[in-house]
C-alpha positions in Angstrom: -2.4 3.1 -11.4 0.8 1.0 -11.8 2.9 1.4 -14.9 4.0 -2.2 -15.8 2.9 -4.3 -18.6 -0.7 -3.5 -17.5 -2.5 -0.8 -15.6 -4.0 -1.5 -12.2 -6.6 0.9 -10.9 -7.0 -1.1 -7.7 -5.1 -0.5 -4.6 -3.5 -3.3 -2.6 -2.7 -2.1 0.8 -0.3 -4.3 2.9 -0.5 -4.1 6.6 2.4 -4.5 8.9 3.2 -7.1 11.6 5.5 -9.1 13.8 5.3 -12.9 13.3 5.1 -15.9 15.6 8.2 -18.0 15.6 8.7 -21.6 16.6 9.6 -25.1 16.0 7.3 -28.0 15.2 7.1 -31.3 16.9 5.5 -34.5 15.5 2.1 -34.9 17.0 2.4 -33.2 20.4 4.2 -30.3 22.0 7.9 -30.7 22.9 9.5 -29.8 26.1 10.9 -26.4 27.0 9.4 -23.3 25.4 7.5 -25.1 22.7 3.7 -24.5 22.6 1.1 -26.8 21.3 -0.7 -25.9 18.1 -3.7 -27.9 17.0 -5.1 -27.4 13.5 -7.4 -28.6 10.9 -7.3 -28.7 7.1 -10.5 -28.2 5.3 -12.0 -27.0 2.0 -15.5 -25.6 1.7 -16.1 -27.0 5.2 -15.1 -30.5 4.3 -12.1 -32.0 6.1 -9.1 -32.9 4.0 -7.7 -36.2 5.2 -4.2 -37.5 4.8 -2.9 -34.0 3.6 0.8 -33.4 3.9 1.3 -30.5 6.2 4.8 -28.9 6.0 5.9 -26.5 8.7 8.3 -23.8 7.4 10.2 -21.0 9.1 11.8 -18.1 7.3 13.9 -15.1 8.4 14.9 -11.9 6.6 17.4 -12.4 3.8 17.6 -16.2 4.3 16.2 -19.3 2.6 13.2 -20.9 4.4 13.8 -24.0 6.4 11.5 -27.0 6.4 11.0 -27.8 10.1 8.7 -30.8 10.0 6.0 -32.7 7.9 2.9 -34.3 9.5 -0.3 -35.8 8.0 -3.8 -34.8 8.7 -6.1 -37.4 10.3 -9.4 -38.5 8.8 -11.1 -35.4 10.2 -8.5 -33.1 8.8 -7.0 -32.4 12.2 -3.3 -32.4 13.0 -0.9 -31.3 15.9 2.3 -29.3 15.9 4.3 -27.4 18.4 5.9 -23.9 18.0 8.5 -22.0 19.9 8.4 -18.2 19.8 11.6 -16.6 18.4 11.9 -13.0 17.4 12.3 -12.3 13.7 11.1 -15.7 12.5 8.0 -16.2 10.4 6.2 -19.5 10.5 3.9 -20.8 7.8 2.1 -24.1 7.1 1.4 -25.6 3.7 -1.1 -28.4 3.2 -0.8 -30.4 0.0 -2.9 -33.2 -1.5 -5.0 -35.5 0.6 -8.5 -36.8 0.1 -12.0 -35.2 0.3 -14.8 -37.7 0.8 -12.3 -40.5 0.0 -11.4 -38.9 -3.4 -7.9 -37.7 -4.1 -7.3 -33.9 -4.5 -3.6 -34.0 -5.5 -3.7 -30.5 -7.0 -5.0 -28.8 -3.8 -2.3 -26.8 -2.0 -3.2 -24.4 0.7 -1.3 -22.0 3.0 -1.6 -20.3 6.4 1.0 -17.7 7.5 1.2 -17.5 11.3 1.7 -14.4 13.4 1.5 -13.5 17.1 -2.3 -13.7 17.1 -2.3 -17.5 16.6 -2.7 -19.1 20.1 -3.3 -22.8 20.3 -5.3 -23.4 17.2 -4.8 -22.9 13.5 -6.9 -23.4 10.3 -5.7 -24.2 6.8 -8.4 -23.6 4.2 -9.2 -21.9 1.0 -9.9 -18.7 2.8 -6.7 -18.7 4.9 -4.8 -19.3 1.6 -6.2 -16.2 0.0 -5.7 -14.2 3.3 -2.1 -15.4 3.5 -1.1 -15.0 -0.1 -2.2 -11.5 -0.8 -0.2 -9.7 1.9 2.8 -11.9 1.1 2.6 -12.0 -2.7 5.8 -10.3 -3.5 7.8 -12.7 -1.2 6.1 -15.9 -2.4 7.8 -18.1 -5.0 6.2 -21.5 -5.0 6.3 -22.8 -1.4 9.2 -20.4 -0.5 8.5 -17.3 1.5 11.6 -15.2 1.0 12.2 -11.5 1.7 13.8 -8.9 3.9 13.1 -8.7 7.6 10.7 -5.8 7.1 9.0 -7.4 4.1 8.3 -10.6 6.0 7.1 -8.6 9.0 4.8 -6.5 6.8 3.4 -9.5 5.0 2.9 -11.8 8.0 1.4 -9.1 10.2 -1.3 -8.1 7.6 -2.7 -11.6 7.4 -4.8 -11.1 10.6 -6.5 -8.1 9.1 -8.0 -10.3 6.2 -8.5 -13.6 8.0 -8.3 -15.1 11.5 -5.6 -17.8 11.2 -7.0 -19.6 14.3 -10.5 -20.1 12.9 -10.3 -19.5 9.2 -13.0 -16.8 9.4 -12.6 -13.2 8.3 -10.3 -11.0 10.3 -11.5 -8.5 12.8 -10.3 -5.6 10.8 -12.2 -6.7 7.7 -15.3 -7.2 9.7 -15.5 -3.7 11.1 -17.9 -1.3 9.5 -15.0 0.8 8.1 -14.1 -2.1 5.8 -17.0 -4.5 5.5 -19.6 -1.9 4.4 -17.3 0.2 2.3 -15.3 -2.3 0.1 -15.6 -5.4 -2.0 -12.8 -7.1 0.0 -14.9 -9.8 1.8 -16.7 -10.7 -1.4 -13.5 -10.8 -3.5 -11.9 -13.1 -0.9 -14.9 -15.4 -1.1 -14.9 -15.6 -4.9 -11.1 -16.3 -4.9 -11.6 -18.9 -2.2 -14.4 -20.6 -4.2 -12.2 -20.6 -7.3 -9.4 -22.3 -5.3 -12.0 -24.8 -3.8 -12.8 -26.1 -7.3 -9.6 -28.2 -7.0 -10.8 -29.6 -3.7 -14.0 -30.9 -5.2 -13.6 -34.3 -7.0 -16.5 -33.4 -9.2 -15.0 -30.1 -10.4 -11.6 -31.2 -11.7 -12.2 -29.9 -15.2 -12.9 -26.5 -13.7 -9.7 -26.8 -11.7 -7.8 -27.4 -14.9 -9.4 -24.2 -16.4 -8.2 -22.3 -13.3 -4.7 -23.5 -13.9 -4.9 -22.6 -17.6 -5.9 -19.0 -16.8 -3.2 -18.6 -14.1 -0.5 -20.7 -15.7 -0.2 -22.7 -12.5 0.0 -26.4 -11.5 -1.4 -26.1 -8.0 -3.8 -23.9 -6.1 -1.2 -22.0 -4.1 0.6 -21.0 -7.3 -2.7 -20.1 -8.9 -3.6 -17.7 -6.1 0.0 -16.3 -6.1 -0.3 -15.6 -9.8 -3.6 -13.7 -9.4 -2.3 -11.7 -6.4 0.7 -10.5 -8.3 -1.3 -9.3 -11.3 -4.8 -8.8 -9.7 -6.1 -6.8 -12.7 -5.2 -9.6 -15.2 -7.9 -12.0 -16.5 -10.6 -10.8 -14.1 -13.2 -11.5 -16.8 -12.1 -15.1 -17.3 -11.8 -15.8 -13.5 -15.3 -14.3 -12.8 -16.8 -16.3 -15.6 -15.3 -19.5 -14.2 -16.8 -18.6 -10.8 -20.2 -17.8 -12.4 -20.3 -21.1 -14.3 -19.4 -23.3 -11.3 -21.4 -21.5 -8.7 -24.7 -20.9 -10.5 -27.8 -19.3 -9.2 -30.2 -21.9 -7.9 -33.3 -22.9 -9.8 -35.6 -21.9 -7.0 -33.5 -19.1 -5.6 -32.0 -15.8 -6.5 -28.8 -16.8 -4.8 -25.7 -18.9 -5.8 -26.6 -21.5 -3.2 -23.2 -23.2 -3.2 -21.0 -20.1 -3.1 -19.7 -18.5 0.1 -21.5 -15.4 1.3 -21.0 -12.7 0.5 -19.9 -13.1 -3.1 -19.5 -10.6 -6.0 -22.7 -9.9 -8.0 -20.6 -8.4 -10.8 -17.2 -8.9 -12.3 -14.7 -6.8 -10.3 -12.3 -4.3 -11.7 -9.5 -6.3 -10.2 -8.9 -8.9 -7.6 -6.7 -6.6 -5.4 -7.7 -6.7 -1.7 -7.8 -3.4 0.2 -7.9 -2.9 3.9 -8.4 0.4 5.6 -6.5 0.9 8.9 -7.7 3.5 11.3 -6.8 5.3 14.5 -3.8 7.4 15.6 -5.3 10.6 14.4 -5.5 9.4 10.8 -7.8 11.6 8.6 -7.1 12.8 5.1 -3.5 11.6 5.2 -1.1 13.2 2.8 2.1 11.4 1.8 2.8 8.0 3.3 6.4 7.1 4.2 8.0 4.1 5.9 11.0 4.2 8.2 13.8 1.7 8.4 11.8 -0.6 10.7 8.8 -0.7 8.3 6.7 1.7 10.5 4.4 4.0 8.6 4.3 7.7 9.2 2.0 10.3 7.6 0.9 13.9 8.4 -2.9 14.4 8.6 -4.6 17.2 6.8 -7.4 17.3 9.4 -8.3 16.0 12.8 -10.7 13.0 12.8 -14.1 13.8 14.2 -14.0 17.4 13.0 -16.1 19.0 10.3 -13.1 19.9 8.3 -13.0 20.5 4.6 -11.2 22.7 2.1 -12.9 25.9 3.2 -12.8 25.5 7.0 -10.7 23.0 8.9 -9.0 21.9 12.1 -5.6 20.6 11.1 -4.1 17.3 12.2 -0.7 16.2 13.4 1.5 13.1 12.7 0.1 9.6 12.4 2.3 6.6 13.2 1.4 2.9 12.6 3.7 0.0 13.6 4.5 -3.2 11.7 1.2 -4.8 12.8 -0.8 -1.9 11.3 -1.7 -0.8 14.8 -1.8 3.0 15.5 0.9 4.2 17.9 0.0 7.9 17.9 -2.9 9.3 19.9 -6.4 8.6 18.6 -7.5 12.2 17.7 -4.6 14.6 17.6 -1.9 12.2 16.5 1.5 13.1 17.6 1.8 16.9 18.0 3.0 18.9 21.0 4.5 21.5 18.6 1.6 23.6 17.7 1.2 21.8 14.3 -2.1 22.6 12.5 -2.5 20.4 9.4 -0.2 18.6 7.1 -0.5 18.1 3.3 2.2 16.5 1.2 4.9 17.3 3.8 6.0 14.0 5.5 9.6 12.8 5.4 12.0 10.5 7.2 15.7 11.0 8.1 18.0 8.7 10.0 16.6 9.4 13.4 13.5 11.7 12.9 10.1 11.9 11.3 9.4 15.3 9.8 6.2 17.2 8.8 5.8 20.5 7.0 2.5 22.2 8.0 -0.2 24.6 6.9 0.7 26.9 9.8 4.2 27.6 8.7 6.0 25.1 11.0 8.3 22.1 10.6 7.4 19.4 13.1 10.1 16.9 14.2 9.5 13.6 16.0 11.8 10.9 17.4 11.4 7.7 15.4 11.8 5.6 18.5 8.8 6.8 20.4 7.2 9.7 18.6 8.5 12.3 21.1 8.1 15.9 20.0 11.5 17.5 19.3 10.5 20.6 17.4 9.3 22.7 16.0 12.4 23.1 13.9 14.4 26.3 13.9 14.5 28.2 10.5 16.6 31.3 10.0 13.8 33.2 8.2 10.0 33.3 8.0 8.4 30.7 5.7 5.0 30.0 4.3 2.8 26.9 4.2 4.9 23.8 3.5 4.6 20.7 1.3 7.1 18.0 0.0 10.0 16.7 2.1 13.0 14.6 1.0 16.3 13.5 2.6 19.4 13.4 0.5 22.2 10.8 0.6 24.3 13.0 2.8 21.5 13.4 5.4 20.4 16.9 4.4 16.6 17.4 4.7 14.9 19.5 2.0 11.4 21.0 2.4 9.2 22.9 -0.2 7.8 26.2 1.0 4.7 26.0 -1.2 3.2 29.5 -0.6 6.5 31.3 -0.1 8.2 29.8 -3.2 11.3 28.9 -1.3 13.2 25.7 -0.4 14.3 25.0 3.2 17.5 23.1 3.8 18.5 21.4 7.1 22.2 20.5 6.7 22.9 17.0 8.0 19.3 16.7 9.1 19.9 19.0 12.1 16.4 20.5 12.8 18.0 23.4 14.8 19.7 24.8 11.7 17.2 25.3 9.0 18.1 27.7 6.1 15.5 29.3 3.8 16.9 29.3 0.3 15.7 31.4 -2.7 15.7 29.4 -6.0 14.7 31.3 -9.1 11.8 29.8 -11.0 10.0 28.0 -8.1 6.3 28.7 -8.1 4.3 26.8 -5.5 7.0 24.1 -5.1 5.3 20.8 -4.2 7.1 17.5 -4.7 10.7 16.9 -3.6 12.9 14.0 -4.5 16.7 13.4 -4.3 19.0 11.3 -6.4 22.4 9.6 -6.0 24.2 12.7 -7.4 22.9 14.7 -4.4 20.6 16.6 -6.6 17.2 17.8 -5.4 14.3 17.6 -7.9 11.5 20.0 -7.2 8.1 20.3 -9.0 6.2 23.5 -9.1 2.4 23.3 -9.1 1.8 26.8 -10.6 4.3 26.9 -13.5 5.7 24.5 -16.1 9.2 24.1 -14.7 10.8 21.1 -13.0 13.8 22.5 -11.0 16.9 20.4 -10.3 19.2 21.8 -7.6 22.8 20.9 -6.8 22.6 19.9 -3.2 26.2 21.0 -2.4 25.7 24.3 -4.2 22.0 25.3 -4.1 22.7 28.4 -6.1 23.4 26.1 -9.1 20.2 24.7 -10.6 18.6 23.8 -13.9 15.1 23.6 -15.1 13.1 21.3 -17.5 9.9 22.4 -19.2 7.0 20.1 -18.3 3.3 20.4 -18.4 1.7 23.2 -16.4 1.2 22.2 -12.8 3.3 19.3 -11.5 2.8 17.4 -8.3 4.5 14.3 -7.0 7.8 12.9 -8.4 10.1 10.0 -7.7 13.5 8.7 -8.9 13.9 5.1 -10.2 16.9 2.9 -9.9 18.4 4.2 -13.1 18.2 7.8 -11.9 15.2 8.7 -14.1 12.6 11.0 -12.7 8.9 10.3 -13.0 6.7 13.4 -12.5 2.9 13.7 -12.3 1.5 16.5 -14.4 -2.0 17.8 -13.7 -2.5 19.3 -17.2 -1.7 18.1 -20.7 0.7 20.8 -21.9 3.1 23.5 -20.8 0.4 26.1 -21.3 -2.3 24.2 -19.4 -4.6 24.0 -22.4 -7.9 22.4 -21.4 -9.0 19.1 -23.0 -12.0 19.2 -25.4 -15.2 20.2 -23.6 -13.6 21.3 -20.4 -14.1 24.8 -19.0 -12.7 27.0 -16.2 -15.1 27.9 -13.4 -16.8 31.4 -13.9 -14.4 34.2 -13.1 -11.3 32.0 -13.1 -8.5 32.7 -15.6 -6.5 30.0 -17.4 -3.9 29.5 -16.3 -5.1 30.3 -12.7 -3.2 32.5 -10.4 -1.3 31.1 -7.5 -3.5 31.3 -4.3 -2.3 32.6 -1.0 -3.0 29.4 0.9 -2.9 25.7 0.2 -6.6 25.3 1.1 -7.6 28.0 -1.3 -5.8 26.0 -4.0 -7.8 22.9 -3.1 -11.0 25.0 -3.0 -10.3 26.1 -6.5 -9.7 22.5 -7.6 -13.0 21.5 -6.2 -14.7 24.3 -8.1 -13.0 23.1 -11.3 -14.2 19.5 -10.7 -17.8 20.8 -10.1 -17.7 22.8 -13.4 -16.6 19.7 -15.3 -18.7 16.8 -14.0 -18.2 14.7 -17.2 -14.5 15.1 -17.4 -12.9 11.6 -17.1 -9.2 12.2 -17.7 -6.7 15.1 -17.3 -3.0 15.2 -17.0 -0.3 12.5 -17.4 3.2 11.5 -16.4 6.6 12.5 -17.8 9.8 10.4 -17.7 12.9 12.5 -17.5 16.5 11.2 -17.8 19.4 11.9 -15.3 20.7 14.3 -18.1 17.4 16.2 -17.8 16.1 15.1 -21.2 12.4 14.2 -21.6 12.4 10.5 -22.5 8.7 10.2 -22.8 5.7 12.5 -22.1 2.0 11.8 -21.9 2.5 8.5 -20.1 -0.8 7.0 -18.8 -2.8 10.0 -20.2 -5.7 7.6 -21.0 -6.3 6.8 -17.4 -4.8 9.7 -15.4 -7.2 12.1 -13.8 -5.1 14.8 -12.1 -2.3 12.4 -11.1 -0.8 13.2 -7.8 1.4 11.0 -5.8 4.2 8.9 -7.5 6.2 6.1 -5.9 8.4 3.4 -7.3 8.7 -0.1 -5.9 11.7 -2.4 -5.7 11.0 -3.8 -9.2 11.0 -0.3 -10.7 7.2 -0.4 -11.2 5.8 3.1 -11.0 2.6 3.6 -8.9 0.5 6.7 -9.3 -2.5 7.9 -7.4 -5.1 10.2 -9.1 -6.6 13.1 -7.2 -10.0 12.3 -8.7 
């Protein structure tokens, strides 16, 4: 869920990538390192003639530059030239033109290029959707503006959704992992068909309706509007699709719609892609390093019969900016005797860290994933969960079963110190603020503990609901904490019951997997339960600003993260 003006239950996953850079010529390749790029503009398979095609380049933290403008020929084809240059993203925008000799002035389409484009490029309704969704947060009109990492992430994910060279679906989307287990292909087609209304001279009234719903004046802005709030107006958008792509009189199909299409109104128009490889299986916390690379510890090894009762633990998974796994396929990075990782993944200046189920802290070099640990700790510790790095470089790790905190001063993995903090009971989530305070949730009591980083013996607590999990700090220093029950006593909602023989509140188990086994038993005992738990918002002064946030949709809320606009995103366990 995302806590903004609306609630999104969909998940939009952005892949990562390095982009193709270059310079456009007029109608042919230029001398030197320029490479020819031949393209075609089309809508629903019909060529768009005399379209204005603008070639843009953009770099992190700068305004985009208009490189060149060419016109498509009668068959929609055009020619450009590009010159590779590290750190530069290229994109093409086609505006206006004619379809079957009729003007389509409100038709604007986009293709964002990356390193997979080689010699040919398509600009179509589908490439527009596939280019807009990964780049939504950086798109303002025809301007693609963002940080170096944001642009790399957005441009690199396009290829997972669509093939920029052909305009067909991307290879990642077409694998069975995605095509057979998501609505993404069908959602892309419905969105593409909505855009294509403005490329059909006979559907201009429907095009106007699309703009009315999205508050846009061209199709690129319409798609950008939907992508930024994909849960908004899904009913109106689907009805517009339903009306303009009707089921044929002698067929059970919508004969003019692209296949596959949605048979029913979607929950949202978010587009999800599942990346695989690198030892990824039952990943815990996801975290990005300063280059935009993704790191996450894996609960289990892929290909194993692992579950909450019996398991073979995984290692560290690493994906680069293109969404390509860098860690080994089955084990992930390991080399330190690591056996399973839950919520314990963190990043410091030079290292990636994991806290494991077998009482170890794994440490990896961010440059190449080389094993540097296990870390040295002055005393024995239990099974580990949350990790956070403070402003001064200290790394803090929650000892979930030992009820301790572990501090690595300055991020030195050879100098770990186990610290006793009164009141911790199954510490889980860890976050740090600008005052060098460490906020720690406890999953088996009703206390949020706030520790002075410079003086760990000094700490305060805030009473919250029984059993807290993830937490995050926003730009104002407020803490958002997920609570898996509705009150400090853990009182059950109406109709809910504890599994036979289990007290309420339950006792802290000896292992993390025993805890999850108990959670599975609770879910089995309450098959009709729809919601449980909520979020609390706590000020820097440790006052509860608001409690019970999102209680109507939360179902054992777990991870919490905050984006650059201070939107709060929360994942439910169930």
